[in-house]
Backbone as CSV, one residue per row, in Angstrom:
resi,resn,N_x,N_y,N_z,CA_x,CA_y,CA_z,C_x,C_y,C_z
1,UNK,-15.970,-6.471,-19.827,-14.932,-6.828,-18.772,-15.651,-6.403,-17.350
2,UNK,-15.366,-7.520,-16.690,-16.717,-8.129,-14.940,-15.057,-7.608,-14.327
3,UNK,-14.489,-7.150,-13.142,-13.679,-7.716,-12.370,-13.921,-7.946,-11.281
4,UNK,-13.227,-9.137,-10.765,-13.591,-10.093,-9.643,-12.547,-9.287,-8.810
5,UNK,-13.212,-9.777,-6.919,-12.532,-9.923,-6.485,-12.669,-10.448,-4.867
6,UNK,-11.530,-11.020,-4.734,-11.545,-13.016,-4.172,-10.809,-12.273,-3.088
7,UNK,-11.137,-12.938,-1.870,-10.430,-13.123,-0.419,-10.095,-14.792,-0.084
8,UNK,-8.530,-15.302,-0.618,-7.948,-16.222,-0.717,-7.255,-15.885,-0.113
9,UNK,-7.632,-17.913,0.939,-6.644,-18.500,1.942,-5.596,-19.192,1.520
10,UNK,-4.745,-19.247,1.688,-3.922,-20.336,1.418,-2.821,-20.983,2.498
11,UNK,-2.328,-22.252,2.800,-0.685,-22.411,3.108,0.491,-22.484,2.340
12,UNK,0.932,-21.309,2.948,2.374,-21.382,1.494,3.969,-21.920,1.558
13,UNK,3.808,-23.180,2.792,4.732,-24.552,3.113,5.478,-24.989,1.772
14,UNK,3.954,-25.574,0.479,4.521,-26.027,-0.671,5.272,-24.658,-2.020
15,UNK,5.168,-23.770,-1.708,4.952,-22.699,-3.023,6.465,-21.307,-2.725
16,UNK,6.516,-21.536,-3.775,7.627,-20.796,-3.898,7.119,-18.846,-3.794
17,UNK,5.962,-18.953,-2.897,5.137,-16.634,-2.737,4.178,-17.508,-4.209
18,UNK,3.781,-15.708,-4.162,2.753,-15.678,-4.477,3.797,-15.798,-6.095
19,UNK,4.045,-14.670,-6.508,4.292,-14.045,-7.815,4.937,-15.898,-8.986
20,UNK,4.758,-15.545,-9.954,4.531,-16.524,-10.954,6.119,-16.283,-11.028
21,UNK,6.791,-17.592,-10.848,8.194,-18.391,-11.231,8.903,-18.952,-11.988
22,UNK,10.164,-19.100,-11.961,11.183,-20.628,-12.958,10.807,-21.463,-11.767
23,UNK,10.953,-21.117,-10.875,11.809,-21.774,-9.942,10.998,-23.157,-8.960
24,UNK,9.493,-22.672,-9.039,8.626,-24.050,-8.836,7.216,-23.431,-8.522
25,UNK,6.364,-24.200,-7.890,4.793,-23.537,-7.971,4.188,-22.312,-6.851
26,UNK,3.893,-21.757,-7.598,3.471,-20.334,-7.434,1.585,-19.799,-7.045
27,UNK,1.446,-19.857,-5.603,-0.317,-19.291,-5.847,-0.493,-18.698,-6.421
28,UNK,0.260,-17.471,-7.648,-0.403,-16.695,-9.053,-0.701,-17.437,-10.059
29,UNK,-0.211,-18.859,-9.906,0.140,-19.786,-11.124,-0.740,-20.681,-10.655
30,UNK,-1.185,-21.407,-9.951,-2.552,-22.463,-9.438,-3.681,-21.480,-9.833
31,UNK,-4.404,-20.603,-8.941,-5.198,-19.707,-9.098,-5.080,-19.399,-10.751
32,UNK,-4.113,-19.208,-11.396,-4.220,-18.236,-12.565,-4.817,-19.946,-13.728
33,UNK,-4.242,-21.568,-13.682,-4.560,-22.030,-13.961,-6.088,-22.788,-14.022
34,UNK,-6.572,-22.462,-12.684,-7.883,-22.588,-12.234,-8.716,-21.981,-13.040
35,UNK,-8.998,-20.703,-12.982,-9.658,-18.769,-13.304,-9.316,-19.335,-15.049
36,UNK,-8.450,-20.048,-16.325,-8.553,-20.442,-17.564,-8.987,-21.527,-17.870
37,UNK,-9.851,-22.380,-17.665,-10.567,-23.276,-16.508,-11.592,-22.704,-16.940
38,UNK,-11.825,-21.800,-16.864,-13.071,-21.124,-17.234,-12.989,-20.263,-18.436
39,UNK,-12.372,-19.571,-18.257,-11.836,-18.438,-18.988,-11.223,-18.361,-20.184
40,UNK,-10.691,-18.750,-21.737,-9.434,-19.110,-21.647,-8.509,-17.826,-21.823
41,UNK,-8.981,-16.803,-22.215,-8.321,-15.590,-22.308,-8.054,-14.977,-21.325
42,UNK,-8.451,-15.561,-20.166,-8.142,-14.186,-18.535,-6.604,-14.053,-18.454
43,UNK,-7.205,-12.724,-17.879,-5.270,-12.457,-17.299,-4.866,-12.415,-16.497
44,UNK,-3.524,-12.416,-16.046,-3.585,-12.706,-14.766,-3.829,-12.390,-13.789
45,UNK,-3.575,-13.107,-12.139,-4.973,-12.586,-10.806,-4.061,-11.584,-11.379
46,UNK,-4.304,-9.755,-9.825,-3.094,-9.680,-9.622,-3.424,-9.642,-7.748
47,UNK,-2.615,-9.305,-6.921,-3.113,-9.631,-5.600,-2.603,-8.261,-4.652
48,UNK,-2.643,-8.489,-3.016,-2.363,-6.534,-2.874,-0.900,-6.848,-2.226
49,UNK,-0.366,-8.628,-2.101,0.565,-8.148,-1.043,1.552,-9.650,-1.613
50,UNK,2.707,-8.788,-2.554,3.503,-10.986,-3.119,4.756,-11.397,-1.910
51,UNK,3.299,-12.653,-0.893,3.955,-12.907,-0.471,5.752,-13.946,-0.730
52,UNK,6.175,-13.815,-0.087,7.269,-14.691,0.107,7.828,-16.280,-0.327
53,UNK,8.139,-16.842,-0.428,8.743,-18.419,-0.238,7.938,-18.954,1.672
54,UNK,7.326,-19.817,1.212,6.564,-20.825,2.290,5.847,-19.320,3.409
55,UNK,5.489,-18.653,2.587,4.595,-17.045,3.228,3.456,-17.584,3.281
56,UNK,2.468,-17.685,4.270,1.090,-17.772,4.043,-0.092,-16.583,4.645
57,UNK,-0.890,-16.942,3.773,-1.952,-16.222,4.009,-2.947,-16.215,4.511
58,UNK,-3.827,-15.429,5.693,-5.415,-16.378,6.028,-6.364,-15.205,4.911
59,UNK,-6.194,-14.183,4.499,-6.957,-12.987,3.709,-5.899,-12.064,3.132
60,UNK,-5.484,-12.802,1.756,-4.904,-11.716,0.662,-6.199,-11.583,-0.071
61,UNK,-5.540,-10.748,-1.075,-7.097,-9.955,-2.028,-6.388,-9.583,-3.589
62,UNK,-6.949,-9.990,-3.853,-6.921,-10.924,-5.878,-8.126,-10.290,-6.435
63,UNK,-7.230,-10.075,-8.080,-8.183,-9.310,-8.395,-8.019,-10.165,-10.242
64,UNK,-9.005,-10.586,-10.904,-9.412,-10.703,-12.387,-10.104,-9.779,-12.863
65,UNK,-10.425,-10.199,-14.275,-11.468,-10.070,-15.009,-12.114,-11.112,-15.746
66,UNK,-13.249,-11.534,-16.687,-13.536,-12.253,-16.985,-14.653,-11.304,-17.561
67,UNK,-15.016,-11.860,-19.303,-15.767,-11.416,-19.746,-17.893,-12.159,-18.858
68,UNK,-17.248,-13.098,-19.070,-18.585,-13.012,-17.731,-19.366,-12.298,-17.323
69,UNK,-19.682,-12.058,-16.584,-20.581,-11.524,-15.055,-20.982,-13.280,-14.486
70,UNK,-20.585,-13.742,-13.821,-20.887,-14.723,-12.431,-21.535,-14.196,-11.764
71,UNK,-22.157,-15.692,-11.287,-23.108,-15.478,-10.227,-22.026,-15.880,-8.616
72,UNK,-21.830,-15.099,-8.034,-20.261,-14.929,-7.364,-19.983,-16.717,-6.503
73,UNK,-21.154,-17.069,-5.888,-20.957,-18.271,-5.167,-21.210,-19.087,-6.179
74,UNK,-21.758,-19.747,-7.300,-20.976,-20.805,-8.748,-19.666,-20.839,-9.213
75,UNK,-19.593,-19.133,-9.195,-17.873,-19.084,-9.310,-17.346,-19.273,-8.174
76,UNK,-16.946,-19.156,-6.832,-16.009,-19.526,-6.271,-16.246,-20.961,-6.128
77,UNK,-17.042,-21.823,-6.331,-17.684,-23.023,-6.223,-16.947,-23.567,-7.471
78,UNK,-16.221,-22.675,-8.507,-16.121,-23.849,-9.575,-14.101,-23.093,-9.256
79,UNK,-13.784,-22.162,-8.677,-12.578,-22.714,-8.721,-11.817,-23.534,-7.756
80,UNK,-12.717,-23.620,-6.356,-12.371,-24.216,-5.540,-12.786,-25.966,-5.431
81,UNK,-13.049,-26.466,-6.516,-13.087,-26.958,-6.396,-12.163,-27.535,-8.008
82,UNK,-11.382,-26.860,-8.362,-10.452,-26.593,-9.546,-8.672,-26.413,-8.709
83,UNK,-8.666,-25.392,-7.497,-8.002,-25.074,-6.663,-7.521,-26.791,-5.691
84,UNK,-5.989,-27.021,-5.828,-5.750,-27.708,-4.825,-6.400,-27.750,-2.517
85,UNK,-6.076,-28.415,-2.046,-6.822,-28.638,-1.106,-6.490,-26.940,0.570
86,UNK,-4.760,-27.221,-0.465,-4.238,-25.562,0.425,-4.415,-23.699,0.714
87,UNK,-4.574,-24.762,-1.166,-5.304,-22.975,-1.449,-7.097,-22.801,-1.377
88,UNK,-7.301,-21.895,-0.949,-9.069,-21.500,-0.941,-9.611,-20.649,-0.664
89,UNK,-10.677,-19.692,-1.520,-11.148,-19.094,-1.684,-12.302,-18.227,-1.167
90,UNK,-12.192,-17.373,-0.192,-13.752,-17.510,1.033,-14.237,-16.588,0.773
91,UNK,-13.833,-16.417,-0.518,-15.115,-15.023,-0.455,-14.867,-14.593,-1.907
92,UNK,-15.908,-13.792,-2.998,-15.629,-13.613,-4.093,-16.363,-12.645,-4.643
93,UNK,-15.819,-10.897,-4.572,-17.309,-9.885,-5.154,-16.919,-9.032,-6.241
94,UNK,-17.844,-8.369,-7.208,-17.652,-7.298,-8.143,-16.877,-6.130,-7.660
95,UNK,-16.875,-5.484,-8.426,-15.895,-4.663,-8.296,-15.340,-3.848,-9.083
96,UNK,-16.237,-2.262,-8.943,-15.344,-1.284,-10.429,-14.160,-1.511,-11.412
97,UNK,-13.963,-1.688,-12.482,-13.156,-2.025,-13.317,-11.790,-1.070,-12.507
98,UNK,-11.519,0.197,-11.712,-10.308,0.802,-12.041,-10.306,0.449,-10.138
99,UNK,-10.640,-0.431,-10.047,-10.083,-0.828,-8.713,-8.401,-1.931,-8.194
100,UNK,-7.917,-1.075,-7.704,-7.230,-1.784,-7.763,-6.002,-2.607,-6.419
101,UNK,-6.141,-4.556,-5.871,-5.566,-4.285,-4.623,-4.421,-4.307,-4.447
102,UNK,-3.915,-3.802,-4.510,-2.326,-3.150,-4.513,-2.433,-1.732,-3.428
103,UNK,-2.964,-0.469,-4.530,-3.496,0.797,-5.269,-4.237,1.537,-3.391
104,UNK,-5.186,0.623,-3.821,-6.573,1.474,-2.845,-6.707,0.279,-1.646
105,UNK,-5.817,-0.448,-0.852,-5.202,-0.641,0.685,-4.456,0.148,1.188
106,UNK,-5.887,0.408,1.934,-5.685,1.717,3.151,-4.602,0.219,4.363
107,UNK,-4.551,-0.741,4.582,-2.711,-1.097,5.081,-3.935,-2.029,5.394
108,UNK,-2.085,-2.436,5.759,-2.253,-4.093,5.761,-1.510,-5.417,7.637
109,UNK,-1.668,-6.366,7.699,-2.089,-7.030,8.741,-1.637,-7.491,9.053
110,UNK,0.145,-8.572,9.535,0.588,-9.559,9.357,0.266,-9.833,10.692
111,UNK,0.858,-10.998,11.061,0.420,-11.957,12.357,2.237,-13.215,11.702
112,UNK,3.160,-13.464,12.783,4.032,-13.868,13.154,4.044,-15.380,14.266
113,UNK,4.004,-15.818,14.234,3.599,-16.726,15.386,5.182,-17.698,15.638
114,UNK,5.831,-18.232,17.237,7.228,-18.102,17.191,6.423,-19.596,18.187
115,UNK,6.997,-20.843,18.204,6.610,-21.425,19.425,7.908,-21.433,20.483
116,UNK,8.241,-21.205,22.427,9.033,-21.136,22.809,9.390,-22.040,23.285
117,UNK,8.339,-22.925,23.511,8.790,-24.644,24.344,10.755,-24.899,23.830
118,UNK,11.124,-25.571,25.272,12.772,-26.733,23.519,11.860,-27.863,23.118
119,UNK,10.911,-27.660,23.200,10.182,-28.852,22.570,8.788,-28.513,21.807
120,UNK,8.668,-28.085,19.908,7.772,-28.033,19.813,7.699,-28.890,19.657
121,UNK,5.415,-28.727,19.536,4.831,-29.564,18.432,4.906,-29.578,17.445
122,UNK,5.120,-31.275,17.476,4.845,-31.043,15.050,4.346,-30.145,14.701
123,UNK,2.134,-30.052,15.231,1.774,-29.438,14.203,1.977,-28.022,14.370
124,UNK,3.372,-27.668,14.990,3.326,-26.636,14.756,4.129,-25.803,13.871
125,UNK,5.217,-26.840,13.635,6.493,-26.988,12.977,6.260,-26.041,11.316
126,UNK,5.218,-26.104,10.309,5.241,-25.713,9.768,5.158,-23.913,9.268
127,UNK,4.598,-23.786,10.227,3.341,-22.766,10.890,4.301,-21.412,12.049
128,UNK,5.032,-21.803,12.211,5.833,-21.064,13.459,7.312,-21.457,13.844
129,UNK,8.029,-20.489,13.907,9.347,-20.255,14.150,9.483,-21.149,15.708
130,UNK,10.301,-22.112,15.501,10.581,-21.942,16.818,12.281,-21.683,17.163
131,UNK,11.501,-20.538,18.058,12.713,-19.888,19.126,12.155,-20.102,21.114
132,UNK,13.899,-20.850,21.131,13.933,-21.668,21.729,14.763,-20.905,23.753
133,UNK,14.747,-19.965,23.232,15.808,-18.720,24.080,14.822,-18.480,24.641
134,UNK,15.180,-17.428,25.874,14.728,-17.077,26.995,14.261,-15.774,26.004
135,UNK,13.311,-15.319,26.825,13.087,-14.203,26.369,12.275,-12.722,26.882
136,UNK,12.081,-11.455,27.631,11.626,-10.904,28.015,10.516,-9.626,27.091
137,UNK,9.968,-10.584,27.050,8.992,-9.638,26.531,8.634,-9.233,26.608
138,UNK,8.041,-7.557,28.287,7.815,-6.326,28.437,8.915,-5.846,27.552
139,UNK,10.529,-6.264,27.660,11.739,-5.288,26.663,10.854,-5.464,25.386
140,UNK,10.477,-6.127,24.537,10.485,-6.340,22.655,9.658,-5.822,23.743
141,UNK,7.934,-5.471,23.854,6.681,-4.602,23.402,7.193,-3.330,24.088
142,UNK,8.563,-2.977,25.285,8.710,-1.773,24.953,9.498,-1.173,23.918
143,UNK,10.034,-1.612,23.649,10.756,-1.643,23.010,10.222,-0.945,20.673
144,UNK,9.831,-2.021,20.825,8.684,-2.184,19.851,7.908,-0.693,19.324
145,UNK,7.810,-0.064,20.418,7.223,1.342,20.470,7.776,2.391,19.282
146,UNK,9.344,2.358,19.035,10.184,3.387,18.285,9.951,3.183,17.036
147,UNK,9.500,2.170,16.870,8.848,1.230,15.281,7.064,1.725,14.857
148,UNK,6.424,2.780,15.601,5.209,3.522,15.448,5.765,4.658,14.634
149,UNK,4.627,4.097,13.830,4.971,5.853,13.291,5.504,5.736,11.798
150,UNK,5.876,7.188,11.300,5.873,6.760,10.095,7.654,7.264,10.013
151,UNK,8.452,6.334,9.595,9.992,5.924,9.474,9.834,5.455,7.585
152,UNK,11.528,5.819,7.851,12.380,5.548,6.065,12.962,4.231,7.306
153,UNK,12.314,2.889,6.610,12.320,1.275,6.817,13.833,0.698,5.981
154,UNK,14.637,1.518,5.997,16.079,0.844,5.250,16.219,0.093,5.519
155,UNK,16.843,-0.028,6.955,17.019,-1.187,8.266,16.392,-2.278,7.977
156,UNK,14.423,-2.192,6.927,14.193,-3.076,7.256,13.567,-4.089,6.654
157,UNK,15.075,-3.482,5.568,13.915,-4.221,3.709,15.644,-4.772,3.155
158,UNK,15.852,-6.151,2.277,16.657,-6.991,1.462,16.875,-6.256,0.091
159,UNK,15.892,-5.365,0.022,16.268,-4.213,-1.304,16.451,-3.102,-1.665
160,UNK,16.564,-2.004,-2.708,17.034,-1.222,-2.479,15.762,0.077,-2.451
161,UNK,15.037,0.366,-1.891,13.380,1.048,-2.312,13.820,2.743,-2.892
162,UNK,12.742,2.618,-3.566,12.870,3.732,-4.354,11.839,4.321,-3.245
163,UNK,11.169,4.072,-2.404,9.762,4.780,-1.830,10.540,4.126,-0.637
164,UNK,11.002,4.295,0.704,11.899,3.394,1.610,9.523,3.810,3.212
165,UNK,9.031,4.731,2.345,8.915,5.449,3.823,7.206,4.736,3.494
166,UNK,7.134,3.923,5.193,5.838,3.791,5.440,5.590,3.970,7.068
167,UNK,4.028,3.670,7.708,3.914,3.849,8.848,3.296,2.711,9.744
168,UNK,3.929,3.086,10.758,2.910,1.259,10.875,2.139,1.821,11.880
169,UNK,1.273,1.366,12.515,0.043,2.004,13.224,0.376,1.035,14.246
170,UNK,0.796,-0.495,14.216,0.331,-0.770,15.705,1.339,-2.345,15.600
171,UNK,2.213,-2.014,16.419,2.861,-3.365,16.609,2.720,-4.484,18.491
172,UNK,1.915,-5.367,18.126,1.218,-5.923,18.920,1.915,-7.517,19.915
173,UNK,2.807,-7.489,21.111,3.347,-9.137,21.160,2.679,-9.773,22.273
174,UNK,2.092,-10.452,22.276,1.414,-11.006,22.376,0.692,-12.496,22.562
175,UNK,0.957,-12.765,24.291,1.638,-14.584,24.826,0.406,-15.336,24.522
176,UNK,0.770,-16.747,24.652,-0.246,-17.529,23.226,-0.616,-19.135,24.057
177,UNK,-1.672,-20.026,24.534,-1.012,-20.536,25.578,-0.172,-21.469,24.754
178,UNK,0.529,-22.469,25.225,1.508,-23.765,24.848,2.703,-23.178,24.398
179,UNK,2.781,-21.869,25.637,4.669,-21.549,25.075,4.144,-20.778,24.179
180,UNK,3.486,-20.050,22.810,3.728,-19.903,21.783,3.735,-18.330,21.629
181,UNK,3.617,-17.599,20.460,3.523,-15.852,20.602,3.774,-15.501,19.623
182,UNK,2.782,-13.852,19.383,2.708,-14.210,18.524,2.201,-11.977,18.085
183,UNK,2.517,-12.077,16.798,3.459,-10.448,16.672,2.556,-10.177,16.317
184,UNK,1.159,-9.023,15.288,1.096,-8.157,14.552,1.236,-6.575,14.773
185,UNK,1.721,-7.062,13.619,2.239,-5.531,12.419,0.854,-4.846,11.168
186,UNK,0.881,-4.101,12.033,-0.497,-3.379,11.663,-0.285,-1.680,10.523
187,UNK,0.361,-1.772,9.016,0.708,-0.199,9.001,-0.545,0.152,7.685
188,UNK,0.469,0.753,6.600,-0.817,1.124,5.654,0.393,0.356,4.057
189,UNK,1.601,0.171,4.431,2.684,-0.491,3.151,4.162,-1.576,4.203
190,UNK,4.823,-2.394,3.338,5.389,-3.052,3.783,7.073,-3.163,2.952
191,UNK,7.841,-3.207,3.506,8.661,-3.216,1.768,8.915,-4.475,2.180
192,UNK,10.299,-4.773,0.869,9.896,-6.910,0.424,11.357,-6.723,2.783
193,UNK,10.094,-7.980,2.853,10.617,-8.834,3.927,10.781,-7.916,5.502
194,UNK,10.639,-6.919,5.195,10.812,-5.292,6.006,10.249,-6.572,7.280
195,UNK,8.217,-6.776,7.269,7.466,-7.619,8.386,8.747,-9.133,9.119
196,UNK,9.345,-9.465,8.602,10.147,-10.535,9.433,11.329,-9.670,9.575
197,UNK,12.070,-9.326,9.134,13.002,-8.516,9.162,12.499,-7.416,10.497
198,UNK,12.107,-6.936,10.921,11.170,-6.677,12.150,11.588,-7.436,13.177
199,UNK,10.476,-8.350,13.214,10.411,-9.945,13.910,11.736,-10.124,14.412
200,UNK,12.651,-10.901,13.819,14.210,-11.123,13.881,14.253,-9.944,14.826
201,UNK,14.538,-9.113,14.622,14.801,-7.765,15.340,14.188,-8.191,16.666
202,UNK,13.240,-7.478,16.914,12.511,-7.748,18.201,13.052,-8.963,18.962
203,UNK,13.392,-10.110,18.544,13.402,-11.055,18.584,15.030,-11.013,19.515
204,UNK,15.382,-11.114,18.244,17.219,-10.485,19.248,16.762,-9.320,20.719
205,UNK,16.590,-8.936,20.136,15.729,-7.623,21.422,16.050,-8.542,23.064
206,UNK,15.024,-9.275,22.796,14.368,-9.871,23.552,15.199,-10.707,24.748
207,UNK,16.134,-12.055,23.802,16.989,-12.193,24.287,18.122,-11.848,24.291
208,UNK,18.805,-10.639,24.564,19.531,-9.882,24.714,20.589,-9.834,23.300
209,UNK,20.676,-9.661,22.308,20.944,-10.079,20.641,21.645,-8.903,20.446
210,UNK,20.667,-7.871,20.952,20.978,-6.680,20.172,20.144,-5.260,21.299
211,UNK,21.492,-5.315,22.053,20.932,-4.170,23.277,19.791,-2.932,23.331
212,UNK,19.371,-3.058,24.582,17.947,-1.929,24.198,18.351,-1.252,23.929
213,UNK,17.270,-0.121,23.320,17.440,0.853,22.899,18.606,1.397,21.713
214,UNK,18.339,0.459,20.571,19.024,0.490,19.721,18.304,0.653,18.439
215,UNK,16.887,0.546,18.466,16.368,1.238,17.378,15.807,2.634,16.607
216,UNK,15.684,3.070,17.482,15.893,4.564,17.140,17.062,4.497,16.275
217,UNK,18.642,4.452,16.398,20.142,4.092,16.166,19.359,3.188,14.252
218,UNK,19.514,2.807,15.207,19.345,1.186,13.216,17.885,1.994,12.281
219,UNK,17.066,2.738,12.940,15.842,3.429,11.791,17.113,4.387,11.411
220,UNK,17.478,5.507,11.923,18.473,5.740,11.775,19.516,5.482,10.629
221,UNK,20.345,4.382,10.865,21.467,4.022,10.631,21.372,3.474,8.768
222,UNK,19.624,3.900,7.972,19.509,2.894,6.930,19.693,1.930,6.579
223,UNK,20.294,1.233,7.264,21.494,-0.436,7.616,20.846,-1.686,8.025
224,UNK,20.444,-2.160,6.327,20.418,-3.245,7.138,21.099,-3.897,7.847
225,UNK,22.997,-4.386,7.816,23.716,-5.248,8.723,23.220,-4.985,10.283
226,UNK,22.856,-3.486,10.402,22.250,-3.194,11.889,21.399,-3.629,12.720
227,UNK,20.568,-4.174,11.755,18.972,-5.192,12.436,18.830,-6.590,12.483
228,UNK,18.182,-7.246,12.826,18.997,-8.538,13.430,18.735,-9.947,12.498
229,UNK,18.654,-10.688,12.184,17.894,-11.627,10.844,16.319,-12.076,10.997
230,UNK,16.006,-11.582,9.341,14.903,-11.839,8.910,14.458,-13.621,10.399
231,UNK,13.495,-13.521,10.528,12.484,-14.250,11.090,12.042,-15.305,9.652
232,UNK,12.843,-16.731,9.702,11.992,-17.682,8.554,10.349,-17.306,8.520
233,UNK,10.634,-17.581,7.094,9.047,-17.409,6.564,7.800,-17.814,6.761
234,UNK,8.172,-19.039,7.279,6.750,-20.644,7.867,6.179,-18.780,8.767
235,UNK,7.006,-18.843,9.670,5.637,-17.899,10.987,5.424,-17.184,10.620
236,UNK,5.238,-16.357,8.734,4.438,-15.094,8.781,3.109,-15.944,8.260
237,UNK,1.953,-14.465,8.435,0.462,-14.639,7.573,0.471,-13.617,7.121
238,UNK,-0.131,-13.397,5.916,-0.764,-12.359,5.056,-2.454,-12.046,6.539
239,UNK,-2.791,-11.564,7.776,-3.855,-11.236,7.821,-4.982,-11.418,6.983
240,UNK,-4.818,-9.860,7.351,-6.022,-9.015,6.713,-5.736,-7.971,5.421
241,UNK,-6.288,-7.551,4.524,-5.972,-6.501,3.840,-7.309,-5.214,3.925
242,UNK,-6.719,-3.730,4.740,-7.995,-3.462,4.726,-8.313,-2.040,3.706
243,UNK,-9.323,-2.801,3.417,-9.640,-1.620,2.183,-11.261,-0.664,2.569
244,UNK,-11.425,0.553,2.235,-12.731,1.783,2.786,-14.139,0.795,2.311
245,UNK,-14.042,-0.420,1.565,-15.070,-1.085,1.798,-15.194,-2.202,2.197
């Protein structure tokens, strides 16, 4: 068996997340159908991150096994010809059989986009949160430092986690042209809805709905109710997965 690792990009607007489900079309199911056309006995593909419904990916990492050793460029063309236009294989390589897209990931980077104008450009409506309340961005940048390092992030997940300890290496809050905002989060791992909950909390701090200097106590409380709302899924992009190669 040959294991292939591909870099997948997708617009998650019309999908119910990565993982195969009975509620509607998923990225995993759609990709699996394309792979089965190549080899009927192929196992379901595995991804580095199970993105939620409506979340997008610029560089999702996915693995699957095939009996045959393919030229990766030909395999890429075959898969893209079978996939819908909102899912694309950017790159394929052969990796060792023991490689695992999740367990071997060193860190993940998410980007979240917001539109701060009173009226949002229609071209951004599926890919950014229209947040038109005045923001103190400097305050957000200063407060975000409290989340850096290794912490118990129970307050920022919507499920009970066996291991809620994560390390955030970097948080950047950048202003973009046309009154847009991008928040970049880089960490070794992310809990369920953790990225969206952090973004929502930072925006609540920026608009005054959460008082300054509260993040340390929110972290220590291990209480999801203490943090801000989850930012909508459609503004979130899985930007990249970092491996040792």
